[in-house]
N, C-alpha and C positions, 0 to 999 in steps of 0.2 A: 807803570802798567796798571796798578789798581785804580789810579785816577782815571785812566782811559776807559777801563771797564765800567766805572761808575757813570761816566758820561754816556757810554753806549746804553747802559741799562735805563738811564733817565730818558734818553731819546726814544728807546723802544716803548717805555711806559707812556710817554706823551703821544707817540704815534698811535698806540692802542687806544688811548683815551679819546683821541681825535676821531678815530673810526667809530667808537661806540657813541660819541657825542653826535656825530652826523647821523648814524643809524637811528638813535633814539629821538633825535630832533625831527626826522622825517616821520617817524611813527606818531610822535606827539601832535605835530601839525595836521597830519592826515586823520587823526583820531583812531589809529589802528592799535590793537592790542590793549585796549582799556581793561583794567583789572576788574574782576567780579567783586562786588561788595555785598556785605550783609548775608554771608553764605553759611553761617553756623546753623545747622539743622534745627528746625523748630516746628511746633504744631500750633494751630489756632484753637484756643480753648474758650473764647468768648468774643462775640461781636455785637456791636450796636451802631447802626448807621455806618459811618466811615471808620469808627474806632474798632480796633481789634486787639486782643490780648494774646501774645505769643508765649509759649512755654518752650524753652530751649532744651533740646535733648541732652541727656547726660547719664553716664553710668557711675558718676562720682558723688552723688548727692549724699552728704554725710551731715550737713548742718541744718538745723531747724530754727525758726520757721523759714518758709520761702521768702524770697526777695522780689518785690515788684518794682521795676524801674518805670518811672513816669517821665516820658519825654515832653518837650515843649509842644505847645499847640501848633507852632510853625516849625518848618524844617523836617528833615527825615531822620528817624531814629537809628538808621544804620550807621551813623557816625560812631556809635558805641560798639559796632561790629564791623569795622571798616574793612579789614582783610585779615586772613589767618596770620597769627603771630603778632598782630597789632590790634587785638580786639579786647575791649573792656569786658564785654560779655564773656569771651573765651576765658579770660583770667579768673573771673568770678566762678565760672563752672569748674575750672581746674582746682579752685579752692574748696570745692565740695558744696557750693551753694546752689540751691534750686532756684533758677533765675527765670523770671517772667518779664515781658516788656509790654507796656501799654503804648501802642502807637495810635495817634489820633487820626491818621490818614490825611488826605488832601481835601480841605473844605471847598464846597461849591455853593450854588445858590440855596440848596436845601439847608445848609448849615449857617446861613447868614444871620439867623435869629438866635443862635446859640449865645448864652451869657456865661458869666463866671459860674453861676449856680448850675448851669447845665453840666459843667465839668466837675465842679467840686461837690455838688449835692447828689448828682445822679450817676454820671458815667463812672467816675472813679470809685465810689463805694460799691457799685455793681461789679466792677472789674476786680476789686480786692476780694469780694465774696467768691467770685469765680475762681480766683487763684487759690484760695483756701480750699474750695471744693475739689479742685483738680489735684492739689497736693495732699488732701486728707488731713489738713491742719486746722487748728482753731485760732491761730494768730498769724500775723503777716508782718514782715518788715517792708518799709517803703523807702525808695530812693528817688528823689525828684531832681531833675536837671533844669537849670535856668528857669523859664516861666513855668515849666512843669513842676519845679520845686515850690513855686508860689501857689499853684493849684493844690499841691499836697498839703501845704501849710493851712490853706483855707479849709480843706477837707477834714484834716485831723482836728483842727480847732472847732470847726462847725459841727462835727459829729463825734463828740468825745467818747461815745460808746463803741466806736469802731475798734475792733481788736488789733490795733496797730501796736506791735511790741516796741519797735525802734523806728526812728525817722532820720533819714540822711538827706540833706539837701546840698546841692552843688551849684555854685555860681548863681545863687537864687536872689533876685532883687526883693528887698523889703523897703529900704529907703530909696524911693524912686527919684529923689532930687539929685542923686549922684549919677544918673544915667545921662548920656550925652546925645548929640546929633538931633535927628528928627524928633526923638522922644521929648527933648527939652523944648523944641519948637512947638510941639503939641501941648506941653505943660503950660507954656506961656501964652498960648492962644495965637501964636503967629501962623500956625497951620491948624486947620480943622480936619477931623476925621473924614468928613464928607468930601473933602478935596482929594482924598486918597482912595475912597471906595469906588469900585467899578460897577458895571451893570449887574453883576451877580450879587451885589450887596456886601461884598468882602473887599478887603485890601488885597490886591493881586500879588502873586508870588514875586513878580518882578520888582514891585515896590518894596517888598520885604527885603529882597536881596540888595537893592540899592541903598536902603536905609542903613543896613549893616556895613556895606562897603564904604559909604561916605564917612564913617567914623575914622577911617584910616585911608585918606586919599592917595598916599604914596605906596599902599600895600602892593598894588599890581607891579610897580616898578621894582620894588625890592624882591618880590617873590620870583619874578622872571630873571632877575640878575642871579638869584640863588639857584634857580633851575639851570641856567647856562653853566654856572660853575660846576654843577654836579650832574650834568646831563649824561656823562659817561657811565654813571652808576645806575644800573638797571633797577636795583631795589629802591633807590631814592626816587627815580622817575615814576615807578609804579605807585609809591606812596603819594607823590605829588599829584598824579592823575586821579587817584582815588579821592583825595581831599578836595581837589578842584571840582570833581564831579559832584560831591556832596554840597559844596558851597553854592553851586549853580542850581541845585535841585531843591529849591525852597517851595513852600506851600502857602496858600492864601490864609489870611487872618480873618476869622469870622467878624463881620461888621458890628453886630450888636455887642460882642465881647470887647471889640476894640473901643467902641464908644464908652462902654461902662468902665473899662480899664483906664481910659484917658481921664475920665471924670474922677473916679475914686482913687486910683493909684498914682496917677501923674499929677493932676491939679490939686487934689485934696491930700495926697500922700497919706491916705487913711491908715495903711498898714503900720506906719511908723508910730501912730497913736496907740497901737495895740488892739484896736477895735475897728471893725469895718461892717457897714450895713450890707447884708446880702438878703434879698427877698424881703420878707416881713420881719427878719430878726437881725440881731447884731452878733457878729462872730468875734470872739475874744481870743487872742493868741495865748492868753494866760491859761486857757483851757487845754493847752497842749501839755500833758504831764508825762508822756513817755520819754525815754532817753532820746536826745537829739545830737546829731553830728552835723555841724555847719562847716562845709568845705568851701574854701575861697581860693581863687587864683590871684596871686600877687601882681601879675602883669596883665590882668583882664581889662581890656579896653571897652568891653560891652557892659559888664557888671563888675565894677571894681569892688574890692573888699569893703570899702566904706558903704556900699549899697547893701551888702549882705550881713555885716557884723551886728547891726542892731537886733537881729532875731534872737540872739542868745539872751538878751536882757528882757525880751518881751514874752517869751514862753514861760509857762508855769512849772516846767520840769526842774527838778533838783539835780539832774544829770545831763549837763550840756557841755559839749566839747567843741571848741573852735579849732579848725585845721586849715592852715595856710600852706598852699603848694606853690613853689616858684615856677609858675607856668602861666600861659594865657588862657583865654576863654575856651578855645578848642583843645589846646594842649593839655588842659586839665583832664580831658576824657579820651584823647586820641594821641598816640605817639609815645615817644620815649618817657616823658615825664609821667604820663598816665600809667605806663607799664611799670616803671621803677618806683614811683612814689604814691600816686593817687590810689590805685587799686590795692596795693599791699597795705596801706594805712587804713583804708575803709574795711578791708577784710579783717585786719587786726581788731579794729573797733567792734565790728559785728561779732567776731568770735568772743570778745570779752563780754558781750551782752547776750551770748547764746545760751539757750537752755541745755 
């Protein structure tokens, strides 16, 4: 009798899952019911051209100084605020941190002449000043993600007098010889930047997306197999749709910055030497003397730990911590690993260095 009841329960469960799988499959294919993303309330406190600095609303601010998150020049920053309950930003706010986000916006023809100096010497220092003004503070913490972390490193090293109390970088390339795909083709001269630049003077968003997807050519097969397996689960499908929306929502890479980065970072691998020429001066990573947290993803196929770990030996700080998270490039900032490991560890480190 108990065996028969178990079989019936299993059949009911399978039938119910088949119904939900069919319903969710139709919604997914038709593009119906896509989740809202990046919805944590915020206000714009600074703008310059496409760039804007957001300050997230919170009634829990207990930690000082404020934290400015610096997103990569390409891609959309809402990956860090993907959806309620799975938001990197939301967790930081819940921890009492005053959170700002520097979003570079989508580059167009006007931005084609932007260089590394445009971001590291001009935009970012201005944005940090605006964050301190808005928060009424004289210092600021900085968290840079991916190439945004590289910009942060150049900024803090190139402007040592900036009142940056703590620097956190996540999945940040320093040794560019360990990057793969089209980046290595550029490094070896098999592909030239001008082969990728379009009529706006930038590398278009579609090329940025394809460059990333080509690093894992079987990714689409595996992700859709995983989707089919869990298509009955509403929560999983919602998260899958949100992540897929972000992956396709890339932005153009400014042409001048791409050319400069290819020469200095890819072909000359200048950051690995600890010194890089920017404008009329040389920026030394040893001039970074504030505490540094270097966060790496052990399963990162875009920026493997070997590309990030040299930073710790190049900076001049006596307080450097390496943190390895068992996650991939995106899992480091979005999803279960981010919620359970990345954010709590970063918050713990920031609190240990808090005033």
